[in-house]
C-alpha positions in Angstrom: -63.5 56.4 28.1 -60.5 55.6 30.2 -57.6 53.5 29.1 -58.1 49.8 29.3 -56.0 46.7 28.6 -57.3 43.1 29.1 -55.0 40.1 29.7 -56.3 36.7 28.8 -55.0 33.3 29.9 -55.2 31.6 26.5 -54.6 32.4 22.9 -57.4 33.9 20.9 -58.9 35.7 24.0 -59.9 32.5 25.9 -59.9 31.6 29.5 -59.9 33.8 32.5 -59.2 37.5 31.9 -58.1 40.5 33.9 -59.0 44.1 33.0 -56.4 46.8 33.9 -57.1 50.5 33.7 -54.0 52.0 35.4 -50.4 51.2 36.1 -49.8 47.9 37.8 -46.4 47.0 39.2 -47.1 43.3 39.8 -49.7 41.5 37.8 -48.7 38.1 39.2 -51.3 38.1 41.9 -54.0 38.7 39.1 -53.0 35.9 36.8 -50.3 33.1 36.2 -50.2 33.2 32.5 -51.0 35.5 29.6 -51.3 34.3 26.0 -53.4 37.0 24.5 -54.1 40.7 25.0 -56.8 43.2 23.9 -56.1 46.9 24.2 -59.6 48.5 24.3 -58.3 52.0 24.4 -55.1 54.0 24.9 -51.5 52.8 24.8 -49.5 50.6 27.3 -46.1 49.2 27.9 -46.0 45.7 29.1 -43.0 44.2 30.9 -41.9 40.6 31.5 -40.8 41.4 35.1 -42.6 43.1 38.0 -41.8 46.8 38.8 -41.7 47.8 35.1 -38.4 45.9 34.6 -37.2 43.4 32.0 -38.1 43.2 28.4 -40.7 45.7 27.5 -43.2 45.9 24.6 -45.4 48.7 23.3 -49.1 48.0 22.8 -51.6 50.3 21.1 -55.3 49.8 20.6 -55.9 46.5 19.0 -56.0 42.7 19.4 -53.0 40.5 20.1 -54.3 37.0 19.8 -50.9 35.3 20.4 -49.0 37.7 22.6 -46.0 35.5 23.2 -45.6 34.5 19.5 -46.1 38.1 18.4 -43.6 39.7 20.7 -41.0 37.0 20.9 -41.1 37.3 24.6 -40.6 34.1 26.5 -42.1 35.2 29.9 -45.6 36.2 30.9 -46.6 39.8 31.4 -45.7 40.8 35.0 -46.3 44.6 34.9 -47.9 47.2 32.8 -47.8 51.0 32.5 -50.4 53.1 30.8 -49.1 55.9 28.6 -51.0 59.0 29.2 -51.7 61.6 26.4 -49.3 64.5 26.5 -49.4 67.8 24.6 -45.7 68.9 24.5 -43.0 66.8 22.9 -39.4 67.8 23.3 -36.3 65.6 23.7 -32.9 67.0 24.2 -30.2 64.3 23.6 -26.7 64.8 24.9 -23.4 63.4 23.8 -22.2 62.8 27.4 -23.6 61.8 30.8 -25.3 64.3 33.0 -26.6 66.4 30.1 -23.1 67.5 29.0 -21.6 67.9 25.5 -23.1 68.4 22.2 -27.0 68.6 22.4 -29.5 67.6 19.7 -33.2 68.5 20.1 -36.2 66.7 18.7 -39.9 67.8 18.7 -41.1 65.3 16.2 -40.4 61.7 15.1 -37.0 60.8 13.8 -36.7 57.6 11.7 -32.9 57.9 11.4 -30.8 59.8 14.0 -27.6 59.1 12.1 -28.9 60.7 9.0 -30.3 63.8 10.9 -27.6 64.4 13.5 -24.6 62.4 12.2 -24.5 60.7 15.6 -26.0 57.6 17.0 -24.6 57.4 20.5 -26.2 59.5 23.2 -25.5 59.2 26.9 -28.2 61.4 28.5 -31.4 63.1 27.7 -34.1 65.6 29.0 -37.6 64.5 28.0 -40.9 66.3 27.6 -43.8 64.1 26.5 -43.7 60.3 26.1 -41.5 58.6 23.5 -40.1 55.3 22.3 -36.4 55.0 21.7 -35.3 52.3 19.2 -32.0 50.6 18.8 -32.2 50.7 15.0 -33.3 53.2 12.3 -36.9 53.1 11.0 -38.3 52.1 14.4 -36.8 48.6 14.4 -35.1 46.5 17.1 -35.7 46.7 20.8 -37.5 49.7 22.0 -37.6 51.6 25.3 -40.2 53.8 26.8 -39.1 57.2 28.2 -41.4 59.4 30.2 -41.0 63.0 31.0 -37.9 63.7 33.1 -34.1 63.7 33.1 -32.1 60.6 32.2 -28.5 61.2 33.4 -27.2 58.1 31.9 -28.4 55.8 28.9 -28.8 52.9 31.4 -31.6 54.7 33.1 -33.7 54.1 29.9 -32.1 51.0 28.4 -29.4 49.3 30.5 -27.8 48.1 27.2 -25.8 50.7 25.3 -26.0 54.3 24.3 -26.8 53.6 20.6 -30.1 55.0 19.3 -31.2 54.5 15.8 -34.7 56.2 15.8 -37.1 57.9 18.1 -41.0 58.2 17.9 -43.4 60.3 19.9 -46.2 58.3 21.6 -49.3 60.0 20.5 -52.6 58.2 19.9 -51.0 56.1 17.1 
């Protein structure tokens, strides 16, 4: 079975709905509002702006009968990205921009980067696999999805600041 997320107009899975089985950079043409979401299979990131921009929220398999109330987002979903399964997980975090300076490597979840590395500010990273980066320890606060690739500056993954509290691999959670 492929990955599938269903967006509903109303709370509790009411009203018109739209099924999505791939990345979609602009959902506005599909629906005007979204009040509940069902993830049939797989994992997705949803965004409140087109083009995978704005506030993002991670969604795994399950039912979200009041999407706006649950996420605290004020805007409708405007784009979504499916998170593929990946086998290898490695993240190299660097102290400075452009992968320079002290490097820390992760291959598994890390609930508290400060405890593990005695650092919490990282300015660039090299990523294998799919991960969520959280602002605070123990997977709390705003989170940011990073896909495989090089991020030469923290604003390529968050746009806010270089502080990272915890990191989690995106497996079939």
